MARNU-291763 format. One line per field, with one value per atom (N, C-alpha, C, O): x, y, z; residue number from 1; atom name. Coordinates in steps of 0.02 Angstrom, whole numbers, plus 50000, padded with zeros to 5 digits. Example, Ala and Ser with C-alpha at 12.3 -4.5 7.8 and 13.67 -1.06 7.14 Angstrom:
2
c1 [50660_50615_50660_50712_50642_50684_50645_50670]
c2 [49716_49775_49835_49834_49888_49947_50002_50057]
c3 [50390_50390_50390_50423_50354_50357_50394_50402]
k [1_1_1_1_2_2_2_2]
a [N_CA_C_O_N_CA_C_O]
***
This chain:
192
c1 [50508_50503_50475_50498_50428_50398_50428_50429_50452_50478_50430_50407_50416_50370_50408_50458_50386_50416_50373_50313_50405_50370_50401_50460_50360_50387_50408_50368_50472_50500_50538_50568_50536_50574_50648_50676_50680_50750_50796_50847_50778_50819_50818_50863_50766_50761_50797_50807_50818_50852_50916_50953_50931_50992_51046_51103_51032_51083_51054_50993_51099_51080_51119_51180_51084_51115_51109_51054_51166_51166_51163_51198_51121_51111_51119_51093_51155_51158_51154_51172_51129_51117_51162_51168_51195_51237_51218_51204_51218_51203_51261_51307_51260_51308_51295_51237_51348_51337_51305_51272_51315_51289_51257_51277_51208_51175_51173_51142_51205_51213_51155_51142_51121_51067_51092_51055_51154_51182_51206_51226_51204_51228_51169_51140_51152_51096_51108_51060_51170_51187_51201_51221_51189_51201_51155_51098_51179_51138_51143_51195_51090_51090_51108_51070_51166_51188_51169_51192_51126_51107_51146_51141_51185_51224_51199_51198_51179_51157_51213_51235_51237_51290_51258_51213_51281_51255_51314_51365_51306_51359_51327_51277_51356_51332_51356_51416_51308_51327_51326_51344_51305_51311_51359_51370_51387_51435_51398_51354_51415_51383_51427_51468_51420_51456_51428_51379_51457_51434_51361_51338_51325_51255_51247_51271_51213_51198_51127_51080_51118_51050_51027_51064_50967_50938_50939_50992_50882_50881_50866_50827_50897_50882_50850_50881_50789_50752_50708_50676_50707_50668_50610_50621_50549_50488_50486_50467_50504_50498_50470_50490_50423_50394_50433_50463_50432_50465_50432_50371_50474_50449_50444_50431_50454_50454_50427_50429_50402_50379_50433_50421_50492_50547_50561_50562_50574_50592_50663_50682_50703_50772_50774_50756_50797_50799_50843_50830_50893_50937_50899_50913_50849_50808_50758_50730_50748_50698_50728_50693_50791_50821_50841_50846_50851_50868_50942_50984_50959_51028_51043_50999_51104_51121_51180_51219_51186_51242_51261_51217_51326_51350_51374_51412_51351_51375_51428_51413_51491_51545_51535_51507_51558_51552_51604_51601_51651_51704_51686_51729_51624_51602_51614_51597_51644_51655_51589_51543_51586_51525_51522_51572_51464_51449_51408_51378_51406_51368_51329_51349_51272_51229_51218_51196_51234_51227_51170_51164_51128_51074_51088_51094_51095_51106_51039_51007_51017_50951_50959_50985_50937_50941_50888_50843_50896_50845_50776_50727_50772_50707_50677_50617_50717_50692_50672_50624_50711_50699_50629_50595_50607_50542_50488_50434_50501_50454_50385_50334_50383_50320_50302_50251_50342_50330_50276_50281_50226_50170_50173_50140_50213_50213_50276_50273_50332_50396_50425_50412_50464_50502_50573_50587_50618_50688_50694_50736_50652_50656_50635_50648_50603_50583_50640_50635_50693_50749_50792_50799_50819_50861_50928_50931_50983_51048_51046_51016_51077_51078_51026_51030_50976_50926_50957_51000_50934_50957_50898_50844_50908_50857_50882_50942_50837_50855_50818_50760_50851_50823_50831_50883_50781_50786_50755_50716_50772_50742_50682_50682_50632_50574_50589_50589_50601_50621_50569_50586_50506_50454_50462_50434_50499_50507_50580_50599_50620_50691_50702_50690_50724_50732_50747_50771_50733_50744_50686_50652_50676_50624_50654_50617_50721_50753_50826_50858_50853_50924_50945_50903_51011_51038_51108_51138_51134_51203_51248_51231_51305_51352_51380_51366_51420_51457_51449_51460_51429_51420_51482_51478_51541_51604_51632_51684_51599_51622_51575_51564_51546_51504_51440_51409_51418_51357_51370_51323_51434_51453_51419_51398_51412_51383_51314_51290_51283_51217_51162_51172_51103_51043_51006_50999_50983_50951_50875_50846_50844_50772_50734_50755_50679_50640_50608_50589_50602_50569_50608_50670_50572_50601_50546_50487_50564_50513_50478_50506_50419_50383_50314_50294_50278_50211_50213_50263_50158_50149_50197_50217_50216_50261_50226_50178_50252_50228_50256_50299_50231_50259_50334_50358_50369_50442_50457_50426_50506_50528_50557_50584_50552_50577_50653_50687_50679_50752_50785_50840_50753_50780_50785_50835_50732_50732_50788_50823_50796_50848_50917_50959_50929_50995_51011_51065_50965_50979_50982_51017_50947_50947_51001_51008_51040_51093_51065_51093_51009_50974_50996_51018_50991_50996_50928_50902_50900_50837_50850_50902_50804_50812_50799_50771_50820_50807_50747_50726_50721_50664_50683_50724_50654_50672_50662_50701_50611_50598_50649_50648_50694_50743_50807_50854_50808_50862_50834_50778_50872_50850_50891_50952_50857_50890_50882_50827_50937_50935_50967_51024_50930_50956_51006_50987_51069_51121_51145_51198_51105_51122_51127_51083_51180_51190_51130_51110_51101_51041_50981_50931_50984_50928_50913_50862_50956_50944_51009_51059_51007_51063_51039_50979_51084_51063_51107_51163_51081_51120_51098_51041_51145_51132_51125_51158_51083_51076_51126_51130_51165_51213_51200_51162_51231_51222_51252_51249]
c2 [51805_51854_51918_51940_51947_52009_52067_52068_52115_52176_52232_52236_52274_52329_52391_52409_52425_52487_52545_52545_52594_52653_52714_52714_52766_52830_52868_52882_52886_52920_52981_52979_53034_53094_53076_53046_53092_53074_53099_53068_53153_53179_53133_53135_53090_53044_52978_52939_52964_52901_52896_52945_52835_52825_52790_52784_52767_52735_52712_52703_52703_52677_52614_52612_52561_52497_52481_52478_52470_52447_52371_52339_52342_52270_52247_52279_52191_52163_52087_52057_52058_51986_51956_51982_51900_51863_51790_51765_51755_51683_51644_51672_51578_51535_51542_51547_51544_51556_51497_51507_51436_51377_51329_51326_51292_51240_51177_51177_51124_51063_51015_50992_50998_50950_50880_50842_50864_50798_50788_50733_50840_50836_50839_50892_50782_50779_50821_50841_50835_50875_50948_50986_50968_51038_51083_51065_51142_51192_51258_51274_51295_51363_51406_51410_51438_51480_51552_51584_51578_51648_51683_51665_51733_51770_51842_51876_51865_51934_51972_51953_52024_52066_52130_52159_52152_52212_52256_52232_52321_52369_52434_52456_52464_52530_52580_52586_52615_52662_52734_52780_52745_52812_52806_52752_52862_52859_52845_52883_52789_52768_52716_52684_52707_52652_52585_52584_52530_52464_52454_52475_52421_52407_52332_52295_52310_52240_52229_52250_52195_52179_52119_52070_52121_52066_52001_51975_51973_51905_51902_51941_51853_51834_51766_51718_51762_51700_51690_51738_51631_51619_51572_51514_51598_51558_51512_51454_51537_51497_51542_51599_51514_51551_51535_51481_51581_51570_51512_51503_51472_51414_51428_51382_51489_51506_51576_51617_51590_51657_51696_51753_51668_51701_51768_51774_51820_51885_51885_51931_51833_51830_51804_51746_51846_51826_51765_51726_51755_51696_51632_51580_51634_51576_51560_51506_51607_51599_51568_51562_51548_51516_51564_51545_51627_51678_51675_51655_51696_51705_51779_51819_51797_51868_51886_51843_51950_51975_52045_52085_52059_52127_52156_52124_52215_52251_52299_52345_52290_52332_52406_52424_52448_52520_52550_52610_52508_52534_52534_52549_52516_52516_52451_52445_52401_52336_52297_52312_52247_52208_52151_52117_52140_52079_52035_52060_51971_51928_51874_51850_51857_51803_51756_51778_51692_51644_51596_51570_51585_51536_51483_51498_51420_51364_51331_51306_51332_51307_51241_51241_51187_51121_51114_51155_51061_51048_51040_51068_51003_50993_51059_51071_51101_51166_51211_51249_51207_51251_51239_51286_51177_51161_51145_51121_51158_51141_51173_51140_51235_51271_51283_51315_51258_51268_51219_51159_51244_51203_51185_51138_51222_51211_51178_51142_51189_51161_51111_51114_51065_51017_51017_51044_50989_50985_50953_50974_50904_50869_50913_50896_50969_51016_51062_51094_51065_51110_51081_51020_51126_51105_51142_51201_51105_51139_51198_51195_51253_51314_51365_51423_51344_51392_51438_51417_51499_51549_51574_51588_51578_51603_51665_51671_51710_51772_51775_51753_51803_51811_51884_51915_51911_51980_51984_51941_52037_52050_52096_52139_52087_52130_52190_52183_52247_52306_52327_52360_52309_52327_52289_52310_52234_52193_52189_52142_52236_52237_52278_52339_52246_52281_52232_52177_52253_52211_52221_52272_52172_52177_52197_52215_52195_52212_52229_52197_52279_52296_52336_52362_52341_52385_52406_52376_52455_52476_52427_52404_52410_52368_52312_52308_52270_52217_52152_52151_52099_52033_52009_51976_52025_52002_52052_52040_52109_52161_52172_52127_52232_52251_52211_52213_52174_52134_52061_52022_52043_51973_51938_51880_51969_51937_51965_51956_51997_52028_51981_51939_51990_51956_52006_52064_51982_52026_52020_51969_52072_52073_52089_52132_52055_52064_52133_52154_52170_52234_52286_52287_52328_52387_52440_52423_52503_52555_52551_52523_52578_52580_52549_52527_52549_52520_52445_52412_52418_52346_52315_52257_52351_52322_52318_52354_52275_52269_52327_52364_52336_52389_52379_52323_52434_52432_52403_52422_52357_52332_52388_52437_52381_52434_52438_52389_52497_52507_52458_52433_52445_52399_52328_52294_52306_52239_52234_52183_52285_52285_52283_52243_52325_52329_52264_52236_52239_52179_52116_52069_52114_52055_52056_52009_52112_52119_52116_52084_52151_52152_52209_52262_52199_52252_52255_52204_52315_52324_52346_52375_52331_52349_52422_52458_52444_52512_52509_52455_52566_52570_52545_52576_52489_52461_52508_52506_52550_52593_52649_52685_52657_52711_52690_52729_52628_52607_52606_52581_52631_52633_52582_52585_52534_52482_52496_52514_52489_52501_52443_52424_52414_52359_52388_52428_52368_52391_52335_52340_52281_52226_52252_52289_52233_52257_52237_52179_52286_52277_52253_52233_52254_52236_52161_52142_52119_52047_52009_52033_51947_51901_51842_51828_51810_51755_51694_51698_51637_51575_51533_51538_51493_51450_51378_51356_51341_51269_51234_51248_51188_51149_51075_51057_51032_50960_50936_50877]
c3 [49676_49729_49699_49646_49731_49708_49746_49808_49709_49738_49721_49664_49769_49757_49738_49770_49685_49664_49688_49679_49719_49743_49710_49693_49703_49680_49742_49787_49744_49802_49777_49723_49815_49798_49791_49837_49734_49724_49781_49794_49813_49868_49929_49970_49934_49990_49978_50025_49917_49902_49941_49949_49966_50006_49966_49990_49907_49866_49799_49792_49751_49686_49674_49684_49652_49640_49565_49539_49532_49463_49465_49504_49422_49420_49348_49302_49338_49271_49275_49325_49221_49217_49164_49108_49181_49134_49139_49194_49083_49083_49055_49025_49066_49032_48958_48937_48916_48845_48808_48757_48833_48800_48850_48908_48826_48866_48823_48770_48846_48806_48816_48872_48761_48764_48784_48815_48766_48780_48851_48870_48892_48961_49009_49019_49039_49086_49148_49182_49164_49223_49207_49251_49145_49126_49165_49180_49182_49215_49177_49149_49178_49153_49213_49261_49210_49265_49253_49205_49295_49293_49347_49406_49328_49377_49377_49325_49435_49443_49478_49532_49446_49473_49500_49469_49559_49590_49611_49636_49600_49617_49640_49611_49691_49712_49660_49647_49629_49577_49600_49562_49662_49691_49750_49775_49771_49826_49891_49912_49922_49984_50018_49984_50083_50116_50093_50055_50114_50094_50112_50165_50068_50079_50085_50042_50137_50147_50125_50159_50070_50047_50084_50093_50106_50144_50106_50090_50093_50068_49994_49967_49961_49893_49897_49918_49877_49884_49822_49800_49794_49734_49750_49766_49746_49752_49813_49807_49870_49931_49986_49995_50023_50079_50142_50148_50190_50254_50290_50289_50323_50360_50435_50474_50455_50526_50535_50489_50593_50610_50647_50668_50654_50689_50657_50595_50697_50668_50640_50604_50656_50634_50562_50549_50516_50446_50434_50388_50476_50469_50483_50453_50528_50543_50488_50486_50443_50390_50327_50276_50329_50272_50217_50158_50234_50184_50168_50209_50107_50086_50085_50069_50102_50108_50064_50044_50048_50008_50032_50049_50031_50043_49977_49942_49961_49902_49927_49965_49906_49931_49915_49863_49960_49951_49904_49890_49880_49836_49762_49720_49745_49676_49639_49581_49672_49640_49639_49677_49595_49587_49637_49648_49666_49704_49657_49609_49669_49624_49661_49714_49631_49656_49597_49544_49606_49551_49567_49622_49517_49521_49469_49409_49490_49444_49432_49478_49369_49352_49313_49257_49344_49313_49258_49253_49217_49166_49199_49174_49254_49287_49310_49300_49340_49364_49306_49310_49252_49194_49166_49144_49166_49136_49187_49169_49250_49304_49293_49305_49272_49264_49191_49176_49145_49074_49050_49064_49016_48994_48920_48898_48881_48808_48782_48732_48815_48791_48840_48900_48813_48853_48826_48773_48864_48843_48774_48734_48760_48696_48637_48580_48651_48597_48576_48524_48615_48600_48544_48539_48503_48447_48450_48466_48436_48433_48385_48331_48406_48365_48386_48367_48426_48450_48502_48540_48502_48550_48590_48563_48656_48701_48736_48750_48751_48786_48852_48858_48901_48968_48988_48974_49020_49045_49114_49134_49149_49214_49204_49161_49245_49243_49288_49349_49259_49296_49348_49397_49337_49385_49451_49502_49450_49510_49531_49567_49511_49528_49591_49591_49645_49708_49764_49752_49824_49882_49931_49930_49972_50024_50091_50137_50098_50161_50147_50105_50182_50176_50237_50274_50248_50299_50279_50234_50313_50302_50338_50393_50309_50344_50301_50241_50332_50299_50339_50399_50304_50337_50372_50424_50345_50374_50424_50455_50432_50477_50534_50576_50536_50593_50601_50655_50550_50556_50575_50584_50580_50588_50646_50639_50702_50762_50780_50836_50732_50744_50720_50676_50749_50725_50681_50698_50624_50574_50581_50563_50607_50621_50556_50518_50545_50484_50478_50424_50534_50532_50492_50493_50456_50423_50419_50421_50413_50407_50339_50292_50336_50272_50279_50333_50223_50225_50236_50223_50261_50270_50320_50311_50372_50422_50490_50504_50531_50600_50641_50617_50702_50744_50756_50761_50761_50772_50841_50890_50844_50910_50952_50925_51017_51062_51058_51041_51074_51075_51123_51110_51180_51229_51201_51210_51167_51136_51085_51083_51044_50992_51024_51003_51073_51106_51142_51133_51184_51224_51181_51199_51125_51082_51029_50990_51027_50977_50905_50861_50896_50832_50788_50812_50723_50672_50638_50616_50633_50598_50527_50512_50483_50412_50400_50441_50341_50317_50269_50249_50250_50205_50135_50102_50112_50047_49988_49941_49990_49933_49925_49875_49974_49969_49933_49928_49907_49862_49792_49781_49745_49675_49636_49635_49604_49566_49491_49469_49454_49382_49345_49360_49298_49257_49207_49164_49212_49166_49121_49091_49115_49070_48999_48977_48964_48895_48852_48851_48817_48776_48816_48786_48882_48924_48928_48957_48900_48903_48897_48870_48923_48917_48874_48873_48839_48795_48804_48829_48782_48782_48722_48700_48697_48639_48660_48708_48625_48636_48591_48531_48619_48581_48593_48638_48551_48560_48625_48640]
k [1_1_1_1_2_2_2_2_3_3_3_3_4_4_4_4_5_5_5_5_6_6_6_6_7_7_7_7_8_8_8_8_9_9_9_9_10_10_10_10_11_11_11_11_12_12_12_12_13_13_13_13_14_14_14_14_15_15_15_15_16_16_16_16_17_17_17_17_18_18_18_18_19_19_19_19_20_20_20_20_21_21_21_21_22_22_22_22_23_23_23_23_24_24_24_24_25_25_25_25_26_26_26_26_27_27_27_27_28_28_28_28_29_29_29_29_30_30_30_30_31_31_31_31_32_32_32_32_33_33_33_33_34_34_34_34_35_35_35_35_36_36_36_36_37_37_37_37_38_38_38_38_39_39_39_39_40_40_40_40_41_41_41_41_42_42_42_42_43_43_43_43_44_44_44_44_45_45_45_45_46_46_46_46_47_47_47_47_48_48_48_48_49_49_49_49_50_50_50_50_51_51_51_51_52_52_52_52_53_53_53_53_54_54_54_54_55_55_55_55_56_56_56_56_57_57_57_57_58_58_58_58_59_59_59_59_60_60_60_60_61_61_61_61_62_62_62_62_63_63_63_63_64_64_64_64_65_65_65_65_66_66_66_66_67_67_67_67_68_68_68_68_69_69_69_69_70_70_70_70_71_71_71_71_72_72_72_72_73_73_73_73_74_74_74_74_75_75_75_75_76_76_76_76_77_77_77_77_78_78_78_78_79_79_79_79_80_80_80_80_81_81_81_81_82_82_82_82_83_83_83_83_84_84_84_84_85_85_85_85_86_86_86_86_87_87_87_87_88_88_88_88_89_89_89_89_90_90_90_90_91_91_91_91_92_92_92_92_93_93_93_93_94_94_94_94_95_95_95_95_96_96_96_96_97_97_97_97_98_98_98_98_99_99_99_99_100_100_100_100_101_101_101_101_102_102_102_102_103_103_103_103_104_104_104_104_105_105_105_105_106_106_106_106_107_107_107_107_108_108_108_108_109_109_109_109_110_110_110_110_111_111_111_111_112_112_112_112_113_113_113_113_114_114_114_114_115_115_115_115_116_116_116_116_117_117_117_117_118_118_118_118_119_119_119_119_120_120_120_120_121_121_121_121_122_122_122_122_123_123_123_123_124_124_124_124_125_125_125_125_126_126_126_126_127_127_127_127_128_128_128_128_129_129_129_129_130_130_130_130_131_131_131_131_132_132_132_132_133_133_133_133_134_134_134_134_135_135_135_135_136_136_136_136_137_137_137_137_138_138_138_138_139_139_139_139_140_140_140_140_141_141_141_141_142_142_142_142_143_143_143_143_144_144_144_144_145_145_145_145_146_146_146_146_147_147_147_147_148_148_148_148_149_149_149_149_150_150_150_150_151_151_151_151_152_152_152_152_153_153_153_153_154_154_154_154_155_155_155_155_156_156_156_156_157_157_157_157_158_158_158_158_159_159_159_159_160_160_160_160_161_161_161_161_162_162_162_162_163_163_163_163_164_164_164_164_165_165_165_165_166_166_166_166_167_167_167_167_168_168_168_168_169_169_169_169_170_170_170_170_171_171_171_171_172_172_172_172_173_173_173_173_174_174_174_174_175_175_175_175_176_176_176_176_177_177_177_177_178_178_178_178_179_179_179_179_180_180_180_180_181_181_181_181_182_182_182_182_183_183_183_183_184_184_184_184_185_185_185_185_186_186_186_186_187_187_187_187_188_188_188_188_189_189_189_189_190_190_190_190_191_191_191_191_192_192_192_192]
a [N_CA_C_O_N_CA_C_O_N_CA_C_O_N_CA_C_O_N_CA_C_O_N_CA_C_O_N_CA_C_O_N_CA_C_O_N_CA_C_O_N_CA_C_O_N_CA_C_O_N_CA_C_O_N_CA_C_O_N_CA_C_O_N_CA_C_O_N_CA_C_O_N_CA_C_O_N_CA_C_O_N_CA_C_O_N_CA_C_O_N_CA_C_O_N_CA_C_O_N_CA_C_O_N_CA_C_O_N_CA_C_O_N_CA_C_O_N_CA_C_O_N_CA_C_O_N_CA_C_O_N_CA_C_O_N_CA_C_O_N_CA_C_O_N_CA_C_O_N_CA_C_O_N_CA_C_O_N_CA_C_O_N_CA_C_O_N_CA_C_O_N_CA_C_O_N_CA_C_O_N_CA_C_O_N_CA_C_O_N_CA_C_O_N_CA_C_O_N_CA_C_O_N_CA_C_O_N_CA_C_O_N_CA_C_O_N_CA_C_O_N_CA_C_O_N_CA_C_O_N_CA_C_O_N_CA_C_O_N_CA_C_O_N_CA_C_O_N_CA_C_O_N_CA_C_O_N_CA_C_O_N_CA_C_O_N_CA_C_O_N_CA_C_O_N_CA_C_O_N_CA_C_O_N_CA_C_O_N_CA_C_O_N_CA_C_O_N_CA_C_O_N_CA_C_O_N_CA_C_O_N_CA_C_O_N_CA_C_O_N_CA_C_O_N_CA_C_O_N_CA_C_O_N_CA_C_O_N_CA_C_O_N_CA_C_O_N_CA_C_O_N_CA_C_O_N_CA_C_O_N_CA_C_O_N_CA_C_O_N_CA_C_O_N_CA_C_O_N_CA_C_O_N_CA_C_O_N_CA_C_O_N_CA_C_O_N_CA_C_O_N_CA_C_O_N_CA_C_O_N_CA_C_O_N_CA_C_O_N_CA_C_O_N_CA_C_O_N_CA_C_O_N_CA_C_O_N_CA_C_O_N_CA_C_O_N_CA_C_O_N_CA_C_O_N_CA_C_O_N_CA_C_O_N_CA_C_O_N_CA_C_O_N_CA_C_O_N_CA_C_O_N_CA_C_O_N_CA_C_O_N_CA_C_O_N_CA_C_O_N_CA_C_O_N_CA_C_O_N_CA_C_O_N_CA_C_O_N_CA_C_O_N_CA_C_O_N_CA_C_O_N_CA_C_O_N_CA_C_O_N_CA_C_O_N_CA_C_O_N_CA_C_O_N_CA_C_O_N_CA_C_O_N_CA_C_O_N_CA_C_O_N_CA_C_O_N_CA_C_O_N_CA_C_O_N_CA_C_O_N_CA_C_O_N_CA_C_O_N_CA_C_O_N_CA_C_O_N_CA_C_O_N_CA_C_O_N_CA_C_O_N_CA_C_O_N_CA_C_O_N_CA_C_O_N_CA_C_O_N_CA_C_O_N_CA_C_O_N_CA_C_O_N_CA_C_O_N_CA_C_O_N_CA_C_O_N_CA_C_O_N_CA_C_O_N_CA_C_O_N_CA_C_O_N_CA_C_O_N_CA_C_O_N_CA_C_O_N_CA_C_O_N_CA_C_O_N_CA_C_O_N_CA_C_O_N_CA_C_O_N_CA_C_O_N_CA_C_O_N_CA_C_O_N_CA_C_O_N_CA_C_O_N_CA_C_O_N_CA_C_O_N_CA_C_O_N_CA_C_O_N_CA_C_O_N_CA_C_O_N_CA_C_O_N_CA_C_O_N_CA_C_O_N_CA_C_O_N_CA_C_O_N_CA_C_O_N_CA_C_O_N_CA_C_O_N_CA_C_O_N_CA_C_O_N_CA_C_O_N_CA_C_O_N_CA_C_O_N_CA_C_O_N_CA_C_O_N_CA_C_O_N_CA_C_O_N_CA_C_O_N_CA_C_O_N_CA_C_O_N_CA_C_O]
***
């Protein structure tokens, strides 16, 4: 997923999100069902109410033109306003790990090798978000793909939003994401 970074006046920012990456410490060559678990933790690092980040999606295009993000197969997360961490876990199988790799295969890995993973800070962000909580005020709402900012369609009318029980997104560039992963990378070891 590509996130666009914009330069915005710090006074216009609506929140700061701390992000860190953690991986499973070991990946066993002898286990065909082993997965590399990447866990992304997110926390509001500035004082703000709960922030509902829109969708987390990895390399998949929308299969529908519906304005409802729920119809597009998106996954959602609420970052609590109390400063606690929310988390998103990606389980990466052996097949997925090497799906796009052209030089290495699982058979090239050796016990004792260590690999490091990091996030690209230039692409750290969200494409859609709003204020609220999935289990609270957003529970029975429809989440409309529209948000203010560049590259958007015309805003739906207030009547359409009200009658359709829609929530519109906020400007994505007004959230500031900072990678707080220790040493800027997570690592895992290959074992037998």
